[in-house]
TORKOL-4160 file (C-alpha; in steps of 0.2 Angstrom, whole numbers, padded with zeros to 4 digits, m for minus):
252
<pt num="1" X="0211" Y="0805" Z="m0350"/>
<pt num="2" X="0199" Y="0812" Z="m0363"/>
<pt num="3" X="0184" Y="0822" Z="m0357"/>
<pt num="4" X="0167" Y="0813" Z="m0359"/>
<pt num="5" X="0150" Y="0820" Z="m0359"/>
<pt num="6" X="0135" Y="0809" Z="m0353"/>
<pt num="7" X="0117" Y="0810" Z="m0358"/>
<pt num="8" X="0103" Y="0804" Z="m0347"/>
<pt num="9" X="0087" Y="0803" Z="m0356"/>
<pt num="10" X="0078" Y="0793" Z="m0342"/>
<pt num="11" X="0084" Y="0794" Z="m0324"/>
<pt num="12" X="0082" Y="0803" Z="m0307"/>
<pt num="13" X="0089" Y="0818" Z="m0316"/>
<pt num="14" X="0090" Y="0820" Z="m0335"/>
<pt num="15" X="0101" Y="0831" Z="m0346"/>
<pt num="16" X="0120" Y="0832" Z="m0351"/>
<pt num="17" X="0133" Y="0829" Z="m0337"/>
<pt num="18" X="0151" Y="0831" Z="m0337"/>
<pt num="19" X="0156" Y="0817" Z="m0325"/>
<pt num="20" X="0152" Y="0799" Z="m0322"/>
<pt num="21" X="0149" Y="0800" Z="m0303"/>
<pt num="22" X="0134" Y="0812" Z="m0306"/>
<pt num="23" X="0128" Y="0802" Z="m0320"/>
<pt num="24" X="0129" Y="0786" Z="m0310"/>
<pt num="25" X="0119" Y="0794" Z="m0296"/>
<pt num="26" X="0105" Y="0798" Z="m0308"/>
<pt num="27" X="0104" Y="0781" Z="m0316"/>
<pt num="28" X="0110" Y="0768" Z="m0303"/>
<pt num="29" X="0095" Y="0756" Z="m0299"/>
<pt num="30" X="0083" Y="0767" Z="m0308"/>
<pt num="31" X="0071" Y="0756" Z="m0318"/>
<pt num="32" X="0071" Y="0760" Z="m0336"/>
<pt num="33" X="0086" Y="0771" Z="m0335"/>
<pt num="34" X="0093" Y="0777" Z="m0353"/>
<pt num="35" X="0110" Y="0785" Z="m0354"/>
<pt num="36" X="0125" Y="0785" Z="m0365"/>
<pt num="37" X="0142" Y="0794" Z="m0366"/>
<pt num="38" X="0148" Y="0805" Z="m0380"/>
<pt num="39" X="0166" Y="0812" Z="m0384"/>
<pt num="40" X="0160" Y="0830" Z="m0386"/>
<pt num="41" X="0147" Y="0842" Z="m0378"/>
<pt num="42" X="0140" Y="0846" Z="m0395"/>
<pt num="43" X="0136" Y="0828" Z="m0399"/>
<pt num="44" X="0129" Y="0825" Z="m0382"/>
<pt num="45" X="0117" Y="0840" Z="m0383"/>
<pt num="46" X="0111" Y="0835" Z="m0400"/>
<pt num="47" X="0108" Y="0818" Z="m0394"/>
<pt num="48" X="0099" Y="0824" Z="m0379"/>
<pt num="49" X="0088" Y="0836" Z="m0389"/>
<pt num="50" X="0083" Y="0822" Z="m0401"/>
<pt num="51" X="0078" Y="0809" Z="m0388"/>
<pt num="52" X="0075" Y="0819" Z="m0372"/>
<pt num="53" X="0056" Y="0822" Z="m0375"/>
<pt num="54" X="0053" Y="0803" Z="m0376"/>
<pt num="55" X="0064" Y="0799" Z="m0361"/>
<pt num="56" X="0074" Y="0787" Z="m0371"/>
<pt num="57" X="0088" Y="0787" Z="m0384"/>
<pt num="58" X="0083" Y="0788" Z="m0402"/>
<pt num="59" X="0091" Y="0771" Z="m0405"/>
<pt num="60" X="0081" Y="0763" Z="m0391"/>
<pt num="61" X="0065" Y="0771" Z="m0398"/>
<pt num="62" X="0068" Y="0764" Z="m0415"/>
<pt num="63" X="0071" Y="0747" Z="m0408"/>
<pt num="64" X="0055" Y="0748" Z="m0398"/>
<pt num="65" X="0045" Y="0751" Z="m0413"/>
<pt num="66" X="0051" Y="0735" Z="m0422"/>
<pt num="67" X="0039" Y="0720" Z="m0422"/>
<pt num="68" X="0052" Y="0707" Z="m0417"/>
<pt num="69" X="0045" Y="0692" Z="m0408"/>
<pt num="70" X="0047" Y="0692" Z="m0389"/>
<pt num="71" X="0059" Y="0677" Z="m0390"/>
<pt num="72" X="0071" Y="0688" Z="m0401"/>
<pt num="73" X="0069" Y="0703" Z="m0390"/>
<pt num="74" X="0073" Y="0692" Z="m0375"/>
<pt num="75" X="0089" Y="0685" Z="m0383"/>
<pt num="76" X="0095" Y="0702" Z="m0387"/>
<pt num="77" X="0110" Y="0710" Z="m0378"/>
<pt num="78" X="0102" Y="0717" Z="m0362"/>
<pt num="79" X="0110" Y="0734" Z="m0360"/>
<pt num="80" X="0114" Y="0749" Z="m0372"/>
<pt num="81" X="0119" Y="0760" Z="m0357"/>
<pt num="82" X="0138" Y="0757" Z="m0355"/>
<pt num="83" X="0154" Y="0759" Z="m0366"/>
<pt num="84" X="0159" Y="0741" Z="m0361"/>
<pt num="85" X="0147" Y="0727" Z="m0354"/>
<pt num="86" X="0156" Y="0712" Z="m0347"/>
<pt num="87" X="0146" Y="0696" Z="m0344"/>
<pt num="88" X="0154" Y="0682" Z="m0333"/>
<pt num="89" X="0148" Y="0665" Z="m0329"/>
<pt num="90" X="0154" Y="0648" Z="m0321"/>
<pt num="91" X="0149" Y="0630" Z="m0324"/>
<pt num="92" X="0153" Y="0614" Z="m0315"/>
<pt num="93" X="0148" Y="0596" Z="m0320"/>
<pt num="94" X="0146" Y="0587" Z="m0309"/>
<pt num="95" X="0146" Y="0598" Z="m0294"/>
<pt num="96" X="0159" Y="0597" Z="m0287"/>
<pt num="97" X="0169" Y="0592" Z="m0302"/>
<pt num="98" X="0175" Y="0598" Z="m0319"/>
<pt num="99" X="0173" Y="0617" Z="m0318"/>
<pt num="100" X="0176" Y="0631" Z="m0330"/>
<pt num="101" X="0173" Y="0650" Z="m0332"/>
<pt num="102" X="0167" Y="0661" Z="m0347"/>
<pt num="103" X="0167" Y="0679" Z="m0350"/>
<pt num="104" X="0159" Y="0689" Z="m0364"/>
<pt num="105" X="0164" Y="0707" Z="m0368"/>
<pt num="106" X="0153" Y="0720" Z="m0378"/>
<pt num="107" X="0160" Y="0736" Z="m0384"/>
<pt num="108" X="0148" Y="0750" Z="m0391"/>
<pt num="109" X="0134" Y="0738" Z="m0390"/>
<pt num="110" X="0143" Y="0725" Z="m0401"/>
<pt num="111" X="0149" Y="0708" Z="m0396"/>
<pt num="112" X="0168" Y="0710" Z="m0396"/>
<pt num="113" X="0177" Y="0696" Z="m0386"/>
<pt num="114" X="0173" Y="0678" Z="m0379"/>
<pt num="115" X="0184" Y="0670" Z="m0366"/>
<pt num="116" X="0185" Y="0653" Z="m0359"/>
<pt num="117" X="0195" Y="0642" Z="m0347"/>
<pt num="118" X="0200" Y="0642" Z="m0329"/>
<pt num="119" X="0197" Y="0624" Z="m0328"/>
<pt num="120" X="0197" Y="0616" Z="m0311"/>
<pt num="121" X="0195" Y="0597" Z="m0309"/>
<pt num="122" X="0189" Y="0598" Z="m0291"/>
<pt num="123" X="0179" Y="0615" Z="m0293"/>
<pt num="124" X="0161" Y="0620" Z="m0289"/>
<pt num="125" X="0148" Y="0631" Z="m0296"/>
<pt num="126" X="0153" Y="0644" Z="m0284"/>
<pt num="127" X="0171" Y="0644" Z="m0287"/>
<pt num="128" X="0169" Y="0644" Z="m0306"/>
<pt num="129" X="0157" Y="0659" Z="m0304"/>
<pt num="130" X="0169" Y="0668" Z="m0292"/>
<pt num="131" X="0184" Y="0665" Z="m0304"/>
<pt num="132" X="0174" Y="0672" Z="m0319"/>
<pt num="133" X="0169" Y="0687" Z="m0308"/>
<pt num="134" X="0187" Y="0690" Z="m0303"/>
<pt num="135" X="0194" Y="0691" Z="m0321"/>
<pt num="136" X="0179" Y="0701" Z="m0326"/>
<pt num="137" X="0183" Y="0714" Z="m0313"/>
<pt num="138" X="0201" Y="0714" Z="m0319"/>
<pt num="139" X="0195" Y="0718" Z="m0336"/>
<pt num="140" X="0183" Y="0731" Z="m0329"/>
<pt num="141" X="0196" Y="0740" Z="m0319"/>
<pt num="142" X="0207" Y="0741" Z="m0335"/>
<pt num="143" X="0193" Y="0749" Z="m0345"/>
<pt num="144" X="0188" Y="0761" Z="m0331"/>
<pt num="145" X="0206" Y="0768" Z="m0331"/>
<pt num="146" X="0204" Y="0772" Z="m0350"/>
<pt num="147" X="0188" Y="0782" Z="m0346"/>
<pt num="148" X="0175" Y="0770" Z="m0351"/>
<pt num="149" X="0159" Y="0767" Z="m0342"/>
<pt num="150" X="0158" Y="0749" Z="m0337"/>
<pt num="151" X="0145" Y="0736" Z="m0331"/>
<pt num="152" X="0149" Y="0718" Z="m0325"/>
<pt num="153" X="0134" Y="0706" Z="m0326"/>
<pt num="154" X="0133" Y="0690" Z="m0317"/>
<pt num="155" X="0119" Y="0677" Z="m0314"/>
<pt num="156" X="0127" Y="0672" Z="m0297"/>
<pt num="157" X="0118" Y="0681" Z="m0283"/>
<pt num="158" X="0131" Y="0672" Z="m0271"/>
<pt num="159" X="0146" Y="0680" Z="m0280"/>
<pt num="160" X="0138" Y="0697" Z="m0280"/>
<pt num="161" X="0133" Y="0696" Z="m0262"/>
<pt num="162" X="0150" Y="0690" Z="m0257"/>
<pt num="163" X="0159" Y="0705" Z="m0263"/>
<pt num="164" X="0146" Y="0719" Z="m0262"/>
<pt num="165" X="0136" Y="0714" Z="m0246"/>
<pt num="166" X="0146" Y="0702" Z="m0235"/>
<pt num="167" X="0164" Y="0705" Z="m0238"/>
<pt num="168" X="0164" Y="0722" Z="m0229"/>
<pt num="169" X="0158" Y="0715" Z="m0213"/>
<pt num="170" X="0169" Y="0700" Z="m0215"/>
<pt num="171" X="0184" Y="0711" Z="m0217"/>
<pt num="172" X="0179" Y="0721" Z="m0201"/>
<pt num="173" X="0179" Y="0705" Z="m0191"/>
<pt num="174" X="0195" Y="0699" Z="m0197"/>
<pt num="175" X="0188" Y="0688" Z="m0212"/>
<pt num="176" X="0178" Y="0678" Z="m0200"/>
<pt num="177" X="0159" Y="0674" Z="m0199"/>
<pt num="178" X="0149" Y="0667" Z="m0185"/>
<pt num="179" X="0146" Y="0648" Z="m0186"/>
<pt num="180" X="0161" Y="0643" Z="m0196"/>
<pt num="181" X="0174" Y="0647" Z="m0210"/>
<pt num="182" X="0171" Y="0658" Z="m0225"/>
<pt num="183" X="0171" Y="0646" Z="m0240"/>
<pt num="184" X="0181" Y="0651" Z="m0255"/>
<pt num="185" X="0189" Y="0665" Z="m0245"/>
<pt num="186" X="0205" Y="0668" Z="m0255"/>
<pt num="187" X="0196" Y="0671" Z="m0272"/>
<pt num="188" X="0183" Y="0682" Z="m0262"/>
<pt num="189" X="0196" Y="0693" Z="m0255"/>
<pt num="190" X="0204" Y="0694" Z="m0272"/>
<pt num="191" X="0188" Y="0700" Z="m0280"/>
<pt num="192" X="0184" Y="0712" Z="m0266"/>
<pt num="193" X="0201" Y="0720" Z="m0267"/>
<pt num="194" X="0197" Y="0725" Z="m0285"/>
<pt num="195" X="0179" Y="0729" Z="m0282"/>
<pt num="196" X="0183" Y="0741" Z="m0268"/>
<pt num="197" X="0195" Y="0751" Z="m0279"/>
<pt num="198" X="0182" Y="0753" Z="m0293"/>
<pt num="199" X="0165" Y="0752" Z="m0285"/>
<pt num="200" X="0161" Y="0770" Z="m0287"/>
<pt num="201" X="0164" Y="0769" Z="m0306"/>
<pt num="202" X="0157" Y="0751" Z="m0309"/>
<pt num="203" X="0140" Y="0745" Z="m0311"/>
<pt num="204" X="0139" Y="0727" Z="m0304"/>
<pt num="205" X="0123" Y="0720" Z="m0310"/>
<pt num="206" X="0113" Y="0703" Z="m0307"/>
<pt num="207" X="0105" Y="0696" Z="m0322"/>
<pt num="208" X="0094" Y="0681" Z="m0322"/>
<pt num="209" X="0101" Y="0665" Z="m0329"/>
<pt num="210" X="0094" Y="0656" Z="m0344"/>
<pt num="211" X="0080" Y="0668" Z="m0349"/>
<pt num="212" X="0088" Y="0672" Z="m0366"/>
<pt num="213" X="0099" Y="0687" Z="m0362"/>
<pt num="214" X="0113" Y="0685" Z="m0375"/>
<pt num="215" X="0128" Y="0690" Z="m0365"/>
<pt num="216" X="0123" Y="0678" Z="m0351"/>
<pt num="217" X="0119" Y="0664" Z="m0362"/>
<pt num="218" X="0136" Y="0666" Z="m0371"/>
<pt num="219" X="0146" Y="0667" Z="m0355"/>
<pt num="220" X="0137" Y="0651" Z="m0350"/>
<pt num="221" X="0143" Y="0642" Z="m0366"/>
<pt num="222" X="0160" Y="0648" Z="m0364"/>
<pt num="223" X="0161" Y="0642" Z="m0346"/>
<pt num="224" X="0155" Y="0624" Z="m0352"/>
<pt num="225" X="0168" Y="0625" Z="m0366"/>
<pt num="226" X="0182" Y="0629" Z="m0353"/>
<pt num="227" X="0176" Y="0614" Z="m0342"/>
<pt num="228" X="0175" Y="0602" Z="m0358"/>
<pt num="229" X="0192" Y="0607" Z="m0365"/>
<pt num="230" X="0200" Y="0607" Z="m0348"/>
<pt num="231" X="0208" Y="0623" Z="m0352"/>
<pt num="232" X="0217" Y="0630" Z="m0337"/>
<pt num="233" X="0221" Y="0647" Z="m0343"/>
<pt num="234" X="0209" Y="0660" Z="m0348"/>
<pt num="235" X="0210" Y="0660" Z="m0367"/>
<pt num="236" X="0201" Y="0671" Z="m0380"/>
<pt num="237" X="0189" Y="0661" Z="m0391"/>
<pt num="238" X="0197" Y="0662" Z="m0409"/>
<pt num="239" X="0185" Y="0652" Z="m0419"/>
<pt num="240" X="0171" Y="0660" Z="m0429"/>
<pt num="241" X="0159" Y="0670" Z="m0419"/>
<pt num="242" X="0142" Y="0665" Z="m0425"/>
<pt num="243" X="0130" Y="0668" Z="m0412"/>
<pt num="244" X="0116" Y="0656" Z="m0416"/>
<pt num="245" X="0129" Y="0642" Z="m0418"/>
<pt num="246" X="0137" Y="0647" Z="m0401"/>
<pt num="247" X="0120" Y="0647" Z="m0393"/>
<pt num="248" X="0117" Y="0629" Z="m0399"/>
<pt num="249" X="0133" Y="0623" Z="m0389"/>
<pt num="250" X="0131" Y="0614" Z="m0373"/>
<pt num="251" X="0123" Y="0624" Z="m0359"/>
<pt num="252" X="0129" Y="0623" Z="m0341"/>
């Protein structure tokens, strides 16, 4: 695996770091964190020197100086912090009923892939969200193995709580909880198995739904497309990727 160097312009600690674990501790849950990976120490040190005094990267600083309307800024891709950003979402209409899932992948801050499918005629919003999260975590694990920094973003507080906060306790108690069964147990266990393997390297983030975050909005459209086309497999979207047109598709 190739050595990477991480620059933190704004975090609990700032500077150039040689491992992701240290970098993650510096920026995880730090409001306004700014960081980026580089293939060589020289590039990292140059980048830190250019942007360190302002606490943000040069690219971020230039964006902040633009006069784009608030609506355009809200619609922009949310994060410039990771090598790979994966957004996942689920949709169901009616609920329960026709469910589908969508995934959106950004690489080096650019939209790279759209995925849709996982149709379930008797699904729910929760099962659709969990299915999307499971496949997003699989993608994240593959990226982490190549040395990339990865975030997975979901607007489902339920899904995130299931695998990050509730599953460890459920597992200790034999996958049981007081007062009844754990709904959607199988897919929760599948998600948790991956999350447990990669949680030290992964940033799992909640993002608010329908506030104009591009990745979240596109994942929503892909989820609805999966439900509408009744596509059982998770398939890559092969049609023209025109973001304004895609955002005009039916929302979930």
